C-alpha positions as CSV (number, residue, x, y, z in Angstrom):
1,M,0.0,0.0,0.0
2,P,1.6,3.3,-1.0
3,T,2.2,6.1,1.5
4,I,0.2,9.2,0.9
5,L,2.4,12.2,1.5
6,D,-0.1,14.5,3.3
7,G,0.6,18.1,2.5
8,K,-1.6,19.3,5.4
9,Q,0.6,17.5,8.0
10,V,3.8,19.0,6.6
11,R,2.2,22.4,6.2
12,D,1.1,22.4,9.8
13,A,4.5,21.4,11.0
14,I,6.1,24.2,9.1
15,L,3.7,26.8,10.4
16,A,4.0,25.5,14.0
17,S,7.8,25.9,13.7
18,L,7.4,29.6,12.7
19,R,5.3,30.7,15.7
20,P,8.2,30.8,18.3
21,R,10.4,32.5,15.7
22,I,7.7,35.2,15.2
23,A,7.3,35.5,19.0
24,A,11.1,36.1,19.3
25,L,11.0,38.8,16.7
26,E,8.0,40.5,18.5
27,E,10.1,40.6,21.6
28,A,12.7,42.5,19.6
29,E,9.9,44.8,18.4
30,I,9.9,43.5,14.9
31,T,6.8,42.2,13.1
32,P,7.5,40.3,9.9
33,G,5.9,42.2,7.0
34,L,4.7,41.0,3.5
35,A,3.5,43.1,0.7
36,V,1.5,41.4,-2.0
37,V,1.1,43.0,-5.4
38,L,-1.8,41.9,-7.6
39,A,-2.3,43.7,-10.9
40,G,-5.5,43.3,-12.8
41,A,-8.5,41.1,-12.2
42,N,-7.5,37.4,-12.4
43,P,-10.0,35.3,-10.4
44,A,-7.5,32.5,-9.7
45,S,-4.8,35.0,-8.6
46,E,-7.3,36.8,-6.3
47,I,-8.0,33.4,-4.6
48,Y,-4.3,32.7,-4.2
49,V,-3.7,36.2,-2.7
50,R,-6.6,35.8,-0.3
51,H,-5.1,32.5,1.0
52,K,-1.7,34.2,1.4
53,V,-3.1,37.1,3.3
54,K,-5.1,34.8,5.5
55,A,-2.0,32.8,6.4
56,C,-0.3,36.1,7.4
57,V,-3.2,37.0,9.7
58,D,-3.2,33.5,11.3
59,L,0.5,33.7,12.1
60,G,0.6,37.4,13.2
61,I,2.6,38.5,10.1
62,Y,1.8,42.0,8.9
63,S,0.5,42.1,5.4
64,E,-0.6,44.7,2.9
65,K,-2.2,44.4,-0.6
66,H,-1.4,46.6,-3.5
67,L,-3.9,46.3,-6.4
68,P,-2.9,48.2,-9.5
69,T,-5.5,48.2,-12.2
70,V,-5.3,46.0,-15.3
71,D,-4.1,49.0,-17.4
72,V,-1.1,49.7,-15.1
73,T,2.2,50.3,-17.0
74,T,5.5,48.7,-16.4
75,E,6.9,52.0,-15.3
76,E,4.1,52.4,-12.7
77,M,4.7,48.9,-11.4
78,L,8.4,49.6,-11.1
79,F,7.7,52.7,-9.1
80,L,5.5,50.7,-6.7
81,I,8.1,47.9,-6.3
82,R,10.9,50.4,-5.7
83,S,8.8,52.2,-3.1
84,L,8.2,48.9,-1.3
85,N,11.9,48.1,-1.4
86,D,12.4,51.3,0.6
87,Q,9.8,50.5,3.3
88,P,11.7,49.2,6.4
89,H,8.6,47.4,7.8
90,I,8.2,45.3,4.6
91,D,10.4,42.1,4.7
92,G,9.0,40.4,1.7
93,I,7.5,41.5,-1.6
94,L,5.4,39.0,-3.6
95,V,4.4,39.9,-7.1
96,Q,1.5,37.7,-8.0
97,L,1.8,36.2,-11.5
98,P,0.6,36.4,-14.2
99,L,0.9,40.1,-14.7
100,P,-1.2,41.8,-17.5
101,D,0.3,40.9,-20.9
102,H,1.6,44.4,-21.6
103,V,3.7,44.5,-18.4
104,D,7.3,43.3,-18.6
105,D,7.2,40.7,-15.8
106,R,10.9,39.9,-16.0
107,E,11.8,43.6,-15.4
108,I,9.3,43.7,-12.5
109,L,10.7,40.6,-10.8
110,M,14.3,41.9,-11.3
111,A,13.3,45.1,-9.5
112,V,12.4,43.4,-6.3
113,H,15.3,43.7,-3.9
114,P,17.0,40.3,-3.4
115,L,16.7,40.6,0.4
116,K,12.9,41.0,0.0
117,D,12.6,38.4,-2.8
118,V,10.7,35.9,-0.7
119,D,9.5,34.1,-3.9
120,G,13.2,33.3,-4.6
121,F,12.9,34.4,-8.3
122,H,15.6,37.1,-8.4
123,P,18.7,36.1,-10.4
124,M,20.8,36.8,-7.3
125,N,18.8,34.2,-5.3
126,A,18.8,31.8,-8.3
127,G,22.6,32.2,-8.4
128,N,22.8,31.5,-4.6
129,L,20.9,28.4,-5.1
130,M,23.1,27.3,-8.0
131,T,26.3,27.7,-6.0
132,G,24.9,26.5,-2.7
133,L,25.0,29.9,-0.9
134,P,22.4,31.1,1.5
135,G,19.4,32.8,-0.1
136,F,15.7,32.6,-0.5
137,R,14.6,29.4,-2.3
138,P,11.5,29.2,-4.5
139,C,8.6,28.2,-2.3
140,T,7.2,25.1,-4.2
141,P,10.4,23.2,-4.6
142,A,11.5,24.2,-1.1
143,G,8.2,22.8,0.2
144,I,8.8,19.5,-1.6
145,M,12.2,19.2,0.0
146,R,10.6,19.7,3.4
147,M,8.0,17.1,2.6
148,L,10.7,14.5,1.6
149,E,12.5,15.3,4.8
150,H,9.4,15.1,6.9
151,Y,8.6,11.6,5.6
152,K,12.2,10.6,5.8
153,I,12.4,9.7,2.2
154,P,16.1,9.0,1.2
155,I,17.5,11.3,-1.5
156,A,21.3,10.8,-1.4
157,G,22.4,8.4,-4.0
158,K,18.9,8.1,-5.6
159,R,18.0,8.7,-9.2
160,A,15.5,11.7,-9.5
161,V,13.7,12.9,-12.6
162,V,12.1,16.3,-12.8
163,I,9.6,16.7,-15.6
164,G,9.4,20.4,-16.4
165,R,12.1,23.1,-16.7
166,S,10.4,26.3,-15.4
167,N,12.4,28.8,-13.4
168,I,9.8,28.6,-10.7
169,V,9.7,24.8,-10.1
170,G,11.6,22.6,-12.5
171,K,15.1,24.1,-12.5
172,P,15.3,25.0,-8.8
173,M,13.8,21.6,-7.9
174,A,16.5,19.8,-9.8
175,M,19.2,22.0,-8.1
176,M,17.8,21.3,-4.6
177,L,17.8,17.5,-5.3
178,L,21.3,17.7,-6.6
179,H,22.5,19.6,-3.5
180,A,20.9,16.7,-1.5
181,N,23.2,14.3,-3.5
182,A,20.6,12.8,-5.8
183,T,21.5,12.0,-9.4
184,V,19.2,14.3,-11.3
185,T,17.8,14.3,-14.8
186,I,15.6,17.2,-16.1
187,C,13.1,16.2,-18.7
188,H,10.6,18.3,-20.7
189,S,8.3,18.3,-23.7
190,K,11.2,17.8,-26.1
191,T,12.8,14.9,-24.3
192,V,13.2,11.9,-26.5
193,G,12.1,8.7,-24.8
194,L,10.5,10.6,-21.9
195,A,8.7,7.6,-20.3
196,E,11.9,5.5,-20.5
197,E,13.9,8.2,-18.7
198,C,11.3,8.5,-16.0
199,R,11.2,4.7,-15.4
200,R,14.8,4.8,-14.2
201,A,14.0,7.2,-11.4
202,D,13.5,6.5,-7.7
203,I,11.9,9.9,-7.3
204,V,9.7,11.5,-10.0
205,V,8.7,15.2,-9.7
206,A,6.0,16.0,-12.3
207,A,5.7,19.8,-13.0
208,I,4.8,19.9,-16.6
209,G,1.3,21.4,-16.4
210,R,-0.6,18.7,-18.3
211,P,-3.5,16.9,-16.7
212,G,-2.8,13.2,-16.2
213,F,0.3,13.3,-18.4
214,V,2.4,10.9,-16.3
215,T,0.9,7.5,-16.8
216,P,1.9,4.1,-15.3
217,D,4.4,3.4,-18.1
218,F,6.4,6.4,-16.9
219,V,6.9,5.1,-13.3
220,N,9.0,2.3,-11.9
221,P,7.0,0.4,-9.3
222,G,8.2,1.5,-5.9
223,A,9.1,5.0,-7.0
224,V,8.2,8.1,-5.0
225,V,5.9,10.4,-7.1
226,I,5.6,14.1,-6.4
227,D,2.8,15.7,-8.3
228,V,3.1,19.5,-8.6
229,G,0.3,19.9,-11.2
230,M,-2.9,21.7,-10.4
231,N,-5.1,21.4,-13.5
232,R,-8.8,22.2,-13.5
233,L,-10.8,20.1,-16.0
234,H,-14.1,21.2,-17.4
235,D,-14.8,18.7,-20.2
236,R,-16.6,15.5,-19.5
237,E,-14.5,13.4,-21.9
238,S,-11.2,14.2,-20.2
239,V,-12.7,13.6,-16.7
240,A,-14.1,10.2,-17.8
241,R,-10.8,9.2,-19.3
242,I,-8.6,10.2,-16.3
243,F,-11.0,9.1,-13.6
244,E,-12.5,6.0,-15.1
245,G,-14.0,3.9,-12.4
246,N,-13.6,6.6,-9.7
247,E,-17.2,7.1,-8.8
248,K,-16.4,9.9,-6.3
249,K,-14.5,12.1,-8.7
250,L,-17.1,11.5,-11.4
251,A,-19.9,12.4,-9.0
252,D,-18.0,15.6,-8.0
253,F,-17.7,16.5,-11.7
254,A,-21.4,15.9,-12.3
255,A,-22.3,18.1,-9.3
256,K,-19.8,21.0,-9.9
257,G,-19.0,20.8,-13.6
258,T,-15.3,20.9,-12.8
259,V,-12.7,18.7,-11.1
260,L,-9.0,19.2,-10.1
261,V,-6.3,16.8,-11.3
262,G,-2.5,16.8,-11.1
263,D,0.0,16.1,-13.8
264,V,0.0,12.4,-12.7
265,H,-2.6,10.0,-13.8
266,P,-4.4,8.4,-10.8
267,A,-3.5,4.9,-12.1
268,V,0.1,5.6,-11.2
269,F,-0.6,5.6,-7.5
270,R,-1.5,1.9,-7.4
271,D,2.1,0.7,-7.7
272,C,4.3,3.5,-6.4
273,A,5.9,3.6,-2.9
274,A,4.6,7.0,-2.0
275,Y,2.8,9.9,-3.7
276,T,1.4,13.4,-3.2
277,P,-2.4,13.7,-3.7
278,V,-4.0,16.5,-5.7
279,P,-5.5,18.4,-3.9
280,G,-3.9,18.0,-0.5
281,G,-0.3,17.6,-1.4
282,V,2.3,20.0,-2.7
283,G,-0.1,22.9,-3.2
284,L,-0.5,23.3,0.6
285,L,3.2,23.8,1.1
286,T,3.8,26.8,-1.2
287,I,2.2,29.3,1.1
288,A,3.8,27.8,4.2
289,M,7.2,28.2,2.6
290,L,6.3,31.8,1.6
291,M,5.6,32.5,5.3
292,S,8.9,30.8,6.2
293,N,10.8,33.0,3.8
294,T,9.1,36.1,5.1
295,V,10.0,35.2,8.7
296,E,13.6,34.5,7.7
297,S,13.8,37.9,6.0
298,A,12.6,39.6,9.2
299,E,15.2,37.7,11.1
300,L,17.8,39.0,8.7
301,R,16.5,42.5,9.3
302,L,17.0,42.1,13.0
303,A,20.5,40.7,12.5
304,R,21.4,43.7,10.4
305,R,20.1,46.0,13.1
306,R,22.2,44.2,15.7
307,G,25.2,43.9,13.4
308,T,25.2,40.1,13.7
309,S,24.4,37.2,11.3
310,I,22.0,34.3,11.4
311,S,22.9,30.7,10.6
């Protein structure tokens, strides 16, 4: 019987570990602060931001939302980011993606000060990750590493395949696994013999953004499967194909007209050693690690004030 890697359990452990650190900061008269920038009116982004702000409130982290209109210019966004860089009570700046099409998202992300880049997207933090230096790590892959650690899943000496090469998940995930002494292969849509490459792996991380893409022929029995995908299906044919025989999912779709599925086909989970469910797996860890990075940034602010360093 495969082990279900429960994201809620790991998330709760991460958040619990932050509470005494936040209390220690409060004793030093510092409240961690996070600024969230949401441009335009993207319903999915609005939900994500709401969850992030709620997490701040629950932990006692100060948060503020900045809501530029959909017609905001790149120059106006840059002015906002630079003003937040200068605010001493703001430890983290999160720019919710996607931005409106006419806004240069690369320039905006580059404008966030590396010490406030709690998403871990700035080239300086990406370089720190590459070279193994301290710095903020992207939240989703960092959460996956915490999950593997929580469940005591061996990484050193194991073969790992990461499907997907995004700057947000795929590339940093591969680098984190490499730093943990895994032998890592990065695969993507142009990889020849993709299923064969994946079958060699002890750990498979699927982050390709295609619903049910990873099927049983991709996975060696006994592998650990990490599903990063969050795909919402609306067409009956796809739901019937992916969830054939799963009466609960089919009933959910019939009632709601939509259902959530990861990048991994549910049939994979019968023979693997452990897997993350969707929902309830990796998705819960991203916000927890955002909170962790924000608290760390506040601790760095305190260390700079005291003229010390943190380990």
